[in-house]
Structure formats: structure tokens, C-alpha cells
N, C-alpha and C positions, 0 to 999 in steps of 0.2 A: 391820263388814263389811270395812273397809279393812285392818284387822289380819289378817283371814283371807286376804285376797288377797295381802298381803305375805308371809305365812307360806307360802302355796301357791307363790308365785313363788320364794321362797328355797329351798323343798324341791325344786321342779322344777329350779332352777339347780344345786343341790348334786348331784342325780342325774345331770344332763347333764354337769357338770364331771367327776365321778368316772368316768363312762363314757368321756369324752374322754381322761382320764389313762391309763386302762387300755389303750385302743386305741393311744394314742401309744407306750406302753411296749412293747406287742407289736409295733408297727410298727418300733420301734428294734431289737428283738430280731431280727426277720426281715430287716431292712434293713441293720443294722450289725454286730451281734454274731455272728450265724451266718456271714456272709461273712468276718468277721475270722479265723475259724478254718478257712476253706475250704482253705487250703494244707495243713494237716495231714490233712485228709480226702482229699486227692487221691491218697494211696497206695492207696486202694481204688477200685474201679470199679463202676458200675451201668449196665447196658445199653450197655457199651462206652465210657461217658464217665467221666471222673474224678468221684468222688463229690462233692467240694467244688464243682466246676463245676455238676454236676447240681442240687445243692441251691440254689445261688445263682440259676441260670437258671430252673429249673422250680418248685422248692419255694417260693421267695420270691414268685413271681407268683401261685401258687395261694393262698398265705397272705394276700397283699394283697387279692385278690378276696374271700376269705372274711372278712377283717376289715371290708371295706367293707359286705358284706352283713350281718354281725353288728351293726355299729354302726348301720346304718339300721333294722334290725329292733328292736333295743333302744331306740333313740330314739323310734320310733313307739309302742312300748308305754309309754315314759315319758310321751310327749305325751298318749296316751289316758288314762293314769292321772290326769293333772291337767286333763283336759278341753280340751286344745288340739286344734282341728280343722285339717285341711289347707286 
């Protein structure tokens, strides 16, 4: 029984860790990589704003909220899969 619990705990942690790595990589993409190239996007406009500025101000905020929602949704399903209750 103890071996089963250790295996389940290791599998739960592996899925949680992988989810965290993916979310952090996407966070870096939207928080660092895309703003890095904002200057070259400013030659175009969207709704009267420079495109790079618009992506950084509006797009990254939308992406961050979506990432938070996705991370919570996936972590809940991982917890349910391994029988962890709230």
C-alpha cells in the first residue's frame, strides 16, 4: 500500500510540475518575448493604437487571465484524477 501511495504521489507531482513548466513558458512568451518585438510591430496600427503597444497592453492581460484560468482548471482535473479533495 505504501508503494502505491508513493507512486500516486510521484505521478501527481510529475503532472503538476509539467503543467507548471508549460504555464511558466507561456507566461514568459506573453510577458517577455512578445513585448521584446513590440517596437517592430508599432509600424502598424489597430483601433488607432500602435500594434505593439496594443498587444502588450491588451493582449498580454487577456493572455495572463486565460493562463490563470487554464492552470486552475487543469490542476483541478489533475487533483481529481488522483483523488485529492478541496
